[in-house]
C-alpha positions, 0 to 999 in steps of 0.5 A: 841587636844592641849587644854593645850599645853606646849608652846604658840607661840606669833605671831604679824602681820601687813600687812604681807600677802607676807611672812606670809604663809611661816612662818605658814607653817614652824610652822606647819612643826615643829618636835614638835607640842606641841604648839598653836599659839596666834595671834594679828593682828594690823589692817592689810589692806591686806590679813593677816586676811584671811590667818590667817582664812585659817590656822585656818580652816586647823588646828582646835584649833591650832590658837587663835586670841586675838582680839584688836580693836585699832591700837597698834602703832607698833610692840613693842606695839603689842608684848607687849599686846600679851604677856598679853594673854599668859598662857602656861608653855612656850612661844616664839615669831614669826615674820611674815616674817621669816621661822622656821627651823624644829627643832626650837621648839624641840631644844629650849624646850629641853634646857629650860627644862634642865635649869629648872631641874638645876635651878627650874621652878620658876627661870625665864629662857630665851633661844635664838639661832643664825639665818641664814640671808637670803634675801627676797627670802630665799637665804642664805646670812650668816650662822651665824647672830651672826658672821655677826653683831659681836654679842657675845651670852655669854654677858648675864650680866645685865650691858651688857643687858642695853646697847646692847642685844644679843637676837633676839626676833624671837629665844627667848623662855621663861618659865612662871616664866620669862614671868609672871615676865616681863609682862606687858611690859611697853611702854618704853621697846625698844622691848619685847626681850630686856625687857625679856633679862633685866628681865632674866639677873637680876633675872634668867638665860639666855641660848644660843644655837649656832646653827641657828633656824630661817631663818631671812629675811632681807628686806626693811620692817624689824622693827629691823635692826643691823649694819653688821660687816666687813671692809666696814661697819667698814669704813662706821661707822668711816666716819659717826662718824667723820662726825657726820652724825649718831649722831641724830639716835644714840641719839634716840637709846640711849635715848630709852635704857635710858627710858627702864632702868628708867622703869626697876628701877620703876618696879623692884626697890624692887627686885633688889640687891643694886648693881643692883639698883645702876647700873641701876639707874646710867644708867637711870640717864646718861642724867642728868649727865655731859659728864665726869661723864657719861663716868666715870659711864659707865667705873666704872660699865663696861657698854660697847658694843661689840668691840672698834668701837661701844664703840668709837661711844658710848663715842663720843655720850656721850661727844658730846651731 
């Protein structure tokens, strides 16, 4: 069974024993079961390997472990090397601490196949969805993660993906045309989801589904965290900008985006249009420019974040450092 599934779920694990069983139970409770799971465990020191083995025994032929001896260096690198082991017509990515809603696979696969009917299976296509934000005990905190952190899923242009992604990796589904074009994911990529979004926005299509497909746990161990929207967060952010307390972190985050853009140019220089190449080269070259030219370049190419406050923080950073 499932020797040649339509979909492969890429699951990167590392010391995830606390929440991993709930994720795997949610995968094997999907309304569509036309998928296998490919796991890359990153030298877990807890019961994670035993849990994977237990689920392998309970679901023969459905879980394949991509064996790696060396520690990857983090979640981004673990997902990157896992992507090299995918071979199905479609793929998606699972975080070890989330729970999938029952129709996640069905809904995303349907949207992706409809997009392929319109644009062709050789067109790189990405589908992503909203999430329910929950706490460590799966108690609902916010019904829409997009609204909670002020994400606009309609922002799919390359100039927007350079500076700010709307895609959460745990909701992402890609066709083979996309993941083959995107891999190998370079070490400079911020995360696999941001790299996939860049590739899809430049060379293919991005589709979004406004309904949540995942219970996204927010807890102390999360790798990816976004700032909340709302008045309290707004006032905190204004205070941080005024006091300069977040400049170092903002600089590190921005530098990662710049390095990612430079890697994107290096990889796809001869596939990008002249306009796209100029855009990405401008962004990758921002550290070498003077502050006024940095701001002018972003404004000229309309490389802006969502909301006034986020752009205020961006230009404050570029003018300050």
